[in-house]
C-alpha positions as CSV (number, residue, x, y, z in Angstrom):
1,M,-12.9,82.8,67.1
2,G,-12.1,80.4,64.2
3,I,-12.1,81.3,60.6
4,L,-15.2,79.2,60.0
5,S,-17.1,80.3,63.2
6,A,-19.7,82.3,61.3
7,L,-20.7,79.4,59.1
8,K,-23.8,77.2,59.7
9,P,-24.4,74.7,61.0
10,A,-22.0,76.0,63.7
11,G,-21.3,72.7,65.4
12,V,-20.3,71.0,62.2
13,W,-17.9,73.8,61.1
14,K,-16.5,74.0,64.7
15,Y,-15.4,70.4,64.7
16,F,-14.3,70.5,61.1
17,E,-12.0,73.5,61.8
18,E,-10.6,71.7,64.9
19,I,-9.9,68.6,62.8
20,C,-8.1,70.7,60.2
21,G,-5.9,72.1,63.0
22,I,-4.6,68.5,63.7
23,P,-2.1,66.9,61.3
24,H,-3.9,63.8,60.0
25,G,-2.4,62.5,56.8
26,S,-2.5,58.8,56.2
27,G,-0.2,57.1,58.6
28,N,-0.2,60.0,61.0
29,E,-3.7,59.7,62.5
30,K,-2.9,59.1,66.2
31,A,-3.4,62.8,67.2
32,V,-6.8,63.1,65.5
33,S,-7.8,59.6,66.8
34,D,-6.9,60.8,70.4
35,Y,-8.9,63.9,69.8
36,C,-12.0,61.8,69.0
37,V,-11.5,59.7,72.1
38,A,-11.2,62.8,74.3
39,F,-14.4,64.2,72.7
40,A,-16.2,60.9,73.6
41,K,-15.0,61.0,77.2
42,K,-15.9,64.7,77.6
43,H,-19.5,63.9,76.5
44,G,-19.7,60.7,78.6
45,L,-20.0,58.4,75.6
46,E,-18.8,54.8,75.2
47,V,-15.6,54.7,73.2
48,W,-13.2,52.2,71.8
49,Q,-9.8,52.8,70.2
50,D,-7.6,50.1,68.7
51,E,-3.9,49.8,67.8
52,A,-4.6,51.0,64.3
53,W,-6.1,54.2,65.9
54,N,-9.6,53.3,64.6
55,V,-12.3,54.9,66.9
56,V,-15.8,53.7,67.7
57,I,-18.1,56.0,69.7
58,V,-21.6,54.9,70.9
59,K,-24.5,57.1,71.9
60,E,-27.6,55.3,73.1
61,A,-31.0,56.1,71.5
62,S,-33.0,59.2,72.4
63,A,-36.2,58.7,74.5
64,G,-38.8,57.1,72.3
65,Y,-36.3,55.8,69.8
66,E,-35.1,52.8,71.8
67,D,-36.9,50.3,69.6
68,R,-35.5,51.7,66.3
69,E,-32.8,49.9,64.3
70,P,-29.4,51.2,65.4
71,L,-27.4,53.2,62.9
72,I,-23.7,53.4,62.0
73,L,-22.3,56.8,61.0
74,Q,-19.0,56.1,59.2
75,G,-16.1,58.1,57.8
76,H,-12.3,58.0,57.9
77,L,-9.9,60.1,59.9
78,D,-7.0,60.4,57.3
79,M,-6.6,62.8,54.5
80,V,-4.5,62.9,51.3
81,C,-1.7,65.4,51.8
82,E,-0.8,67.3,48.7
83,K,0.7,70.8,48.5
84,K,1.9,73.4,46.0
85,P,5.7,73.6,45.5
86,D,6.0,76.9,47.3
87,C,3.9,75.8,50.3
88,T,5.8,75.7,53.6
89,I,3.4,73.5,55.6
90,D,4.8,70.4,57.1
91,F,1.9,67.9,57.1
92,T,3.5,65.9,60.0
93,K,3.2,68.7,62.5
94,D,1.3,71.7,61.0
95,G,-2.4,72.3,60.8
96,L,-4.1,73.6,57.6
97,R,-4.5,77.3,56.8
98,L,-8.2,77.6,56.0
99,G,-9.9,80.2,53.9
100,I,-13.4,81.1,52.6
101,E,-14.1,82.1,49.0
102,G,-17.7,82.7,48.2
103,D,-19.7,79.5,49.0
104,Y,-16.5,77.4,49.5
105,V,-14.0,76.5,52.1
106,Y,-10.5,75.8,51.0
107,A,-6.9,75.4,52.4
108,E,-4.2,77.7,51.3
109,G,-1.7,75.8,49.2
110,T,-2.8,72.3,50.2
111,T,-5.5,69.8,50.1
112,L,-8.4,70.5,52.5
113,G,-9.2,67.1,53.8
114,G,-12.9,67.6,53.3
115,D,-12.5,64.0,52.2
116,D,-13.2,62.9,54.9
117,G,-13.0,65.4,57.7
118,I,-16.5,66.5,57.0
119,A,-17.9,63.1,57.8
120,V,-16.1,63.1,61.2
121,A,-17.4,66.7,61.8
122,Y,-21.0,65.7,61.0
123,A,-20.9,62.7,63.4
124,L,-19.3,64.7,66.2
125,A,-21.8,67.5,65.9
126,I,-24.7,65.0,66.1
127,L,-23.1,63.1,69.0
128,A,-22.5,66.4,70.9
129,D,-26.1,67.8,70.6
130,D,-28.6,66.2,73.0
131,S,-31.5,68.0,71.3
132,I,-31.1,65.8,68.2
133,V,-33.4,62.8,68.2
134,H,-31.9,59.5,67.0
135,P,-31.8,55.8,67.4
136,R,-28.7,54.2,68.9
137,L,-25.7,55.7,67.1
138,E,-22.4,54.0,66.4
139,A,-19.9,56.4,65.0
140,V,-17.1,54.5,63.3
141,F,-14.0,56.5,62.3
142,T,-11.3,54.5,60.5
143,T,-7.7,55.1,59.6
144,G,-5.5,54.6,56.5
145,E,-8.5,54.7,54.1
146,E,-6.6,56.7,51.5
147,V,-3.7,54.2,51.4
148,G,-5.6,50.9,51.1
149,M,-8.4,51.1,53.7
150,D,-6.0,49.6,56.3
151,G,-8.0,50.7,59.3
152,A,-11.3,49.2,58.1
153,T,-9.5,46.0,57.2
154,V,-8.4,45.4,60.9
155,L,-11.4,46.9,62.5
156,D,-13.1,44.8,65.2
157,V,-16.9,45.2,64.8
158,S,-17.9,43.0,67.7
159,M,-19.2,46.0,69.7
160,L,-21.5,47.1,66.9
161,K,-25.2,46.2,67.0
162,S,-26.3,47.8,63.8
163,H,-26.6,46.3,60.4
164,T,-27.3,49.7,58.8
165,V,-24.6,52.1,57.7
166,L,-24.7,55.7,56.5
167,N,-21.2,56.2,55.0
168,L,-20.4,59.9,54.8
169,D,-17.6,59.7,52.3
170,S,-19.1,60.9,49.1
171,E,-18.5,64.2,47.3
172,E,-21.7,65.1,45.4
173,E,-24.9,66.2,47.0
174,G,-28.0,64.6,45.6
175,I,-26.3,61.3,44.7
176,L,-26.8,58.3,46.8
177,L,-24.1,55.7,46.3
178,V,-25.0,52.0,46.6
179,G,-22.0,50.2,45.3
180,C,-18.3,50.7,44.6
181,A,-15.3,49.0,43.1
182,G,-12.8,46.8,45.0
183,G,-9.1,47.5,44.6
184,C,-5.6,47.1,45.7
185,S,-2.2,48.8,45.5
186,A,0.7,47.3,43.4
187,K,4.3,48.2,44.3
188,I,6.8,47.5,41.6
189,S,10.5,47.6,42.3
190,L,13.2,47.6,39.6
191,P,16.7,47.0,41.0
192,L,19.0,49.7,39.8
193,K,22.4,49.3,38.2
194,K,24.3,52.6,37.9
195,E,27.6,53.9,36.4
196,T,29.4,57.2,36.7
197,K,29.5,59.5,33.7
198,S,30.5,63.1,33.1
199,G,28.5,65.7,31.2
200,I,25.9,68.4,31.3
201,Q,23.0,67.8,33.7
202,A,19.5,69.0,32.8
203,A,16.1,68.9,34.5
204,L,13.1,67.7,32.5
205,L,9.9,68.8,34.1
206,V,6.3,68.0,33.2
207,D,3.7,70.0,35.1
208,G,0.5,72.1,34.8
209,L,-1.8,69.0,34.7
210,K,-5.1,68.8,36.5
211,G,-4.5,65.5,38.3
212,G,-7.3,64.3,40.5
213,H,-8.7,61.2,42.2
214,S,-7.8,58.0,40.5
215,G,-11.2,56.5,41.0
216,A,-13.7,59.4,40.8
217,E,-11.9,61.2,38.0
218,I,-10.2,58.4,36.0
219,D,-13.0,58.7,33.4
220,K,-12.1,62.4,32.7
221,G,-9.3,61.4,30.4
222,R,-6.8,63.5,32.3
223,A,-3.1,63.1,31.5
224,N,-0.8,61.3,33.9
225,A,2.4,63.4,34.4
226,S,4.6,60.4,34.9
227,R,3.3,58.8,31.7
228,V,3.7,62.0,29.8
229,L,7.3,62.3,31.0
230,A,8.0,58.7,30.0
231,A,6.6,59.5,26.5
232,V,9.0,62.5,26.3
233,L,11.9,60.2,27.4
234,A,11.0,57.8,24.6
235,D,10.9,60.7,22.1
236,L,14.3,61.9,23.2
237,R,15.8,58.4,23.0
238,A,15.0,58.2,19.4
239,D,16.7,61.5,18.5
240,A,19.2,62.5,21.2
241,A,21.8,60.6,23.3
242,Y,21.5,61.0,27.0
243,S,21.5,59.1,30.3
244,L,18.9,59.0,33.0
245,V,19.9,60.1,36.5
246,S,16.5,59.9,38.2
247,I,12.8,60.2,37.7
248,D,10.2,61.2,40.4
249,G,6.5,61.9,40.1
250,G,3.4,61.8,42.2
251,Q,2.9,61.3,45.9
252,K,-0.1,59.0,46.3
253,D,-1.0,55.9,44.3
254,N,-4.7,56.9,44.3
255,A,-4.0,60.4,42.9
256,I,-3.4,61.1,39.2
257,P,0.0,62.8,39.3
258,R,0.1,66.5,38.2
259,A,3.8,66.8,37.8
260,C,6.9,64.6,37.2
261,R,10.6,65.5,37.1
262,A,13.6,63.7,35.7
263,A,17.3,64.5,35.8
264,L,19.2,63.7,32.6
265,L,22.9,63.8,31.6
266,F,24.1,64.9,28.2
267,S,27.5,64.6,26.7
268,D,27.7,68.3,25.8
269,D,25.7,71.5,25.2
270,E,25.1,70.7,21.6
271,M,23.3,67.4,22.5
272,L,21.3,69.2,25.1
273,K,20.2,71.8,22.6
274,K,19.1,69.0,20.2
275,A,17.1,67.4,23.1
276,Q,15.5,70.8,23.8
277,A,14.3,70.9,20.3
278,V,12.9,67.4,20.6
279,C,11.0,68.5,23.7
280,R,9.5,71.4,22.0
281,G,8.1,69.0,19.3
282,S,6.8,66.7,22.0
283,L,5.1,69.6,23.8
284,E,3.4,70.7,20.6
285,R,2.1,67.2,19.9
286,L,1.0,66.5,23.5
287,Q,-0.6,69.9,23.9
288,K,-2.9,69.0,21.0
289,E,-3.7,65.6,22.5
290,C,-4.4,67.2,25.9
291,R,-6.0,70.4,24.8
292,I,-9.4,69.5,26.4
293,S,-8.3,67.5,29.5
294,D,-5.2,69.4,30.4
295,P,-4.8,72.7,28.5
296,E,-2.1,74.0,30.9
297,L,0.4,71.1,30.2
298,S,4.0,72.3,30.3
299,I,7.2,70.5,29.3
300,R,10.6,72.1,30.0
301,L,14.2,70.9,29.7
302,Q,16.5,73.2,31.5
303,R,20.3,73.1,31.8
304,Q,21.8,72.5,35.3
305,E,25.4,72.1,36.4
306,E,28.2,70.4,34.6
307,G,30.0,67.5,36.2
308,E,29.8,63.8,37.2
309,A,26.6,61.9,38.0
310,K,25.6,58.3,38.7
311,V,23.3,57.3,35.9
312,F,21.2,54.3,35.0
313,T,23.1,51.8,32.9
314,E,21.7,51.4,29.4
315,E,20.1,48.1,30.2
316,T,18.5,49.3,33.4
317,F,17.2,52.4,31.6
318,S,15.6,50.1,28.9
319,H,13.8,48.1,31.6
320,A,12.7,51.3,33.4
321,L,11.3,52.9,30.2
322,A,9.5,49.7,29.3
323,L,7.8,49.6,32.7
324,L,6.8,53.2,32.4
325,T,5.4,53.0,28.8
326,V,4.2,49.4,28.2
327,L,2.2,48.7,31.4
328,P,-1.4,49.7,31.0
329,N,-2.8,52.8,32.7
330,G,-6.2,54.4,32.9
331,I,-9.5,52.8,32.0
332,I,-9.4,49.1,31.1
333,C,-13.1,48.5,30.5
334,M,-16.5,50.1,31.2
335,S,-19.4,48.4,33.0
336,P,-21.9,46.7,30.7
337,D,-24.6,46.9,33.3
338,M,-24.4,50.6,34.4
339,E,-24.0,53.3,31.7
340,G,-21.0,55.5,32.2
341,L,-19.5,53.5,35.1
342,V,-15.8,52.5,34.8
343,Q,-15.6,48.8,35.6
344,T,-11.8,48.3,35.7
345,S,-8.9,50.7,35.8
346,L,-5.4,51.3,37.1
347,N,-3.4,54.5,37.9
348,L,0.4,55.0,38.0
349,G,0.4,57.3,41.0
350,V,4.0,57.3,42.2
351,V,7.4,57.0,40.5
352,K,10.4,57.3,42.8
353,T,14.1,56.8,42.3
354,E,15.6,55.4,45.4
355,A,19.3,54.5,46.2
356,D,19.0,51.0,44.8
357,R,15.7,50.7,43.0
358,L,13.1,52.5,40.9
359,L,9.7,52.3,42.6
360,L,6.4,52.4,40.8
361,R,3.1,52.4,42.7
362,Y,-0.2,51.7,41.0
363,S,-3.8,51.8,42.3
364,I,-5.9,49.0,40.7
365,R,-9.7,49.0,40.8
366,S,-12.5,46.9,39.6
367,S,-16.1,46.1,40.5
368,V,-15.5,42.6,39.2
369,G,-13.2,40.6,41.4
370,A,-12.1,38.2,38.6
371,E,-11.1,41.2,36.4
372,K,-9.1,42.7,39.1
373,E,-7.2,39.5,39.7
374,A,-6.6,39.1,35.9
375,L,-5.2,42.6,35.6
376,V,-2.9,42.0,38.6
377,E,-1.6,38.8,37.0
378,Q,-1.1,40.6,33.6
379,I,1.0,43.3,35.3
380,R,2.9,40.7,37.3
381,Q,4.0,38.8,34.1
382,A,5.0,42.0,32.3
383,V,7.0,43.1,35.4
384,R,8.8,39.8,35.6
385,L,10.0,40.1,32.0
386,E,11.7,43.4,32.9
387,G,13.5,42.0,35.9
388,A,11.4,43.7,38.5
389,L,9.4,42.5,41.5
390,M,5.8,43.3,42.4
391,E,4.1,43.3,45.8
392,I,0.3,43.6,46.3
393,N,-1.2,45.2,49.4
394,G,-4.3,47.0,50.6
395,D,-6.6,44.5,48.8
396,Y,-10.2,45.3,49.6
397,P,-13.5,43.9,48.2
398,A,-16.1,45.5,46.0
399,W,-19.3,46.8,47.6
400,E,-22.0,45.0,45.7
401,Y,-25.4,46.5,44.9
402,R,-28.4,45.2,47.0
403,K,-31.6,44.7,45.2
404,E,-33.5,45.0,48.5
405,S,-32.4,48.0,50.7
406,P,-34.8,49.6,53.2
407,L,-32.2,52.2,53.9
408,R,-31.9,53.2,50.3
409,D,-35.7,53.4,50.0
410,D,-35.9,55.6,53.1
411,C,-33.1,57.9,51.8
412,V,-34.7,58.3,48.5
413,R,-38.2,59.0,49.9
414,I,-37.0,61.5,52.5
415,Y,-34.7,63.3,50.1
416,K,-37.6,63.8,47.7
417,E,-39.9,65.1,50.5
418,L,-37.2,67.5,51.7
419,F,-35.9,68.8,48.4
420,G,-38.8,68.2,46.0
421,K,-36.7,66.1,43.6
422,E,-35.4,62.6,43.2
423,P,-31.8,61.9,44.2
424,K,-29.6,59.9,41.8
425,V,-28.8,56.4,42.9
426,E,-25.5,55.3,41.5
427,A,-22.4,53.0,42.0
428,I,-18.9,54.5,41.6
429,H,-15.5,53.3,40.5
430,A,-13.8,54.9,43.5
431,G,-13.2,52.7,46.6
432,L,-15.3,53.0,49.8
433,E,-15.0,51.1,53.0
434,C,-18.6,49.9,52.7
435,G,-17.4,46.7,51.0
436,I,-15.0,45.8,53.9
437,L,-17.8,46.6,56.4
438,A,-20.2,44.4,54.5
439,S,-17.7,41.5,54.6
440,K,-17.6,41.9,58.5
441,I,-21.3,42.6,59.3
442,P,-23.8,40.1,57.9
443,D,-26.7,41.4,55.8
444,L,-25.4,45.0,55.9
445,D,-27.6,47.7,54.4
446,C,-25.5,50.7,53.4
447,V,-25.8,54.0,51.6
448,S,-23.0,56.5,51.0
449,M,-23.7,60.3,50.8
450,G,-22.0,63.6,51.4
451,P,-22.0,67.4,50.5
452,D,-20.6,68.9,47.3
453,M,-16.8,68.8,47.1
454,S,-14.5,69.4,44.1
455,G,-10.8,68.8,43.4
456,I,-10.4,66.2,46.2
457,H,-6.8,64.9,46.5
458,T,-5.5,68.1,44.9
459,T,-4.5,71.6,46.1
460,E,-7.7,72.9,44.4
461,E,-10.0,71.0,46.8
462,R,-13.1,72.9,47.8
463,L,-16.0,72.2,50.2
464,C,-19.3,73.8,49.5
465,I,-20.7,75.7,52.5
466,S,-24.4,75.7,51.5
467,S,-24.3,72.1,50.6
468,V,-22.8,71.2,54.0
469,E,-25.9,72.8,55.6
470,R,-28.4,71.1,53.3
471,M,-26.9,67.7,53.9
472,W,-26.9,68.4,57.6
473,N,-30.6,69.1,57.5
474,Y,-31.1,65.9,55.5
475,L,-29.1,63.8,58.0
476,L,-31.2,65.2,60.9
477,E,-34.4,64.3,59.0
478,L,-33.1,60.8,58.4
479,L,-32.2,60.3,62.1
480,K,-35.7,61.6,63.1
481,R,-37.7,59.5,60.7
C-alpha cells in the first residue's frame, strides 16, 4: 500500500504516487515518459512518443459523445529539483519520500513536483476509468517545461484533432487562467582570469530566504540571495581588502535563489575580523530592508583554512561585481491593462563559478513581445561592456487573451453551478505552454486550471488534498457537460 493510498480520488493519488517514485527532473524525463507509454499500451490506447520524450495519448469519445468537440488535457512531465542541504536524495535515480500533514501532501526535504505531476495524474486517472463520460481526449504530456518549454517547442501536433485545451498547470483553485507571459533564458558567461595568492580563506554565506517561483512570486518582493551576497561583496570592498575565489548560488533560472555562497581570501586574520564586522553591519541593514519579505535572512562570514588559492584578478572581479549588481533584477514594469499583473521582469536564478568562466543565468518574462526584446538588448549591451558573452535560449511566446472563448464561458458557468460562486478569470506573469500550443494549433481555445499548491519550486512545496478532490469533480463535470 502506498503512502497516499487512503486519499481520494484514489486513482489520481495512485498515479501521482507512482510518478513521484520515478526520477523526473528536467532533462531526465525518459523514465516517466516510458511509464506513460506503458500505461497507454496497457489500456489499449493510441500513443505517440517523440525523441524529446513528449507523449500524446488518445482515447476516443464515450458512446453518445462522438459529435462533441475533442479536448486536449495538457501538462508537463518534468519537475524542478530542489532539496535541503542535509537531504541525501539523488534526483537522477531516487524517488521522492512522500508525507501527509493535515490536508497537504509534501516530500521530505525536497520539492514535491505537484507542478506538474498532478496534471499527469489527473489525465491518467481519467484515461484509465471507462465509467467516465467524455469527448475524444488527447492527453499531451510535454518535457523540459521548467527549463524553457523545450518539449512543447518541438512537439508535433499533427495527430491532434482538437482546438480546445484544458491546461492543468495552475496552482490556485478557483482561478481560471486565460493568458500568460512569454519568456526566454539568458546565459551570461564572463571569462575568468585568475592568479595565485596566499592568505586566510573564509566562506561567506547568505541563506534563510524564502525563494520561490520567478514568475508567480516575483511580485512578492522577496530577496534574491545572489543579489544580496553581491551587495555584501560591494560593502566589503569599500572597507576591507580581499580577493574572490568563487561565488555560487541558485540551481534554476526560474527559481528565486534562497541561498548563495562565496569563498574569499584575506591577507590575515585582522583583515578577516574587519570584514566580519562589515558583514554584521550589512546584515543589520539588510534585515531591516527584508523584514517583511524575508525575516529569516542570515549572513555569515566564517574562517576556513589558511593557504594558497586561485583568485579572480582584480579586473575580473570588477567585471563580475558589476554584472551582479548593475544588471536589472525583479519587476521592470506592471501591466497598464490588468491591475496587479506584472508585465515584464527578470530573475537572476543561477550564479556559478566554473573552471574558466563565471556563469549567470536569468529568466526573462514579458506579456509584451517588444518589451521582452528591448530588455534582452539592454542586458546584451551591458554585458558586452563588461567583456562577457550572452546566449539566449528557450524563447517562447506569450499566450494572448481571447475576447471570445466558449471554453472559458463553459468553465465559468459550470464552476458557478458546482461551487455556488464565480471563479476568478486572470492572466499570470509565469510562463505556460499554452502560448506555444496556440502558435501551433490555429484558433486555439485554452483555459488553465489546477488545485491549490504552495511553495512550488521550493522544498516547502505543498499540494492540497481536499482541493485535488474538488478539482477532480470539476474536471469530470466539464467532461460530461
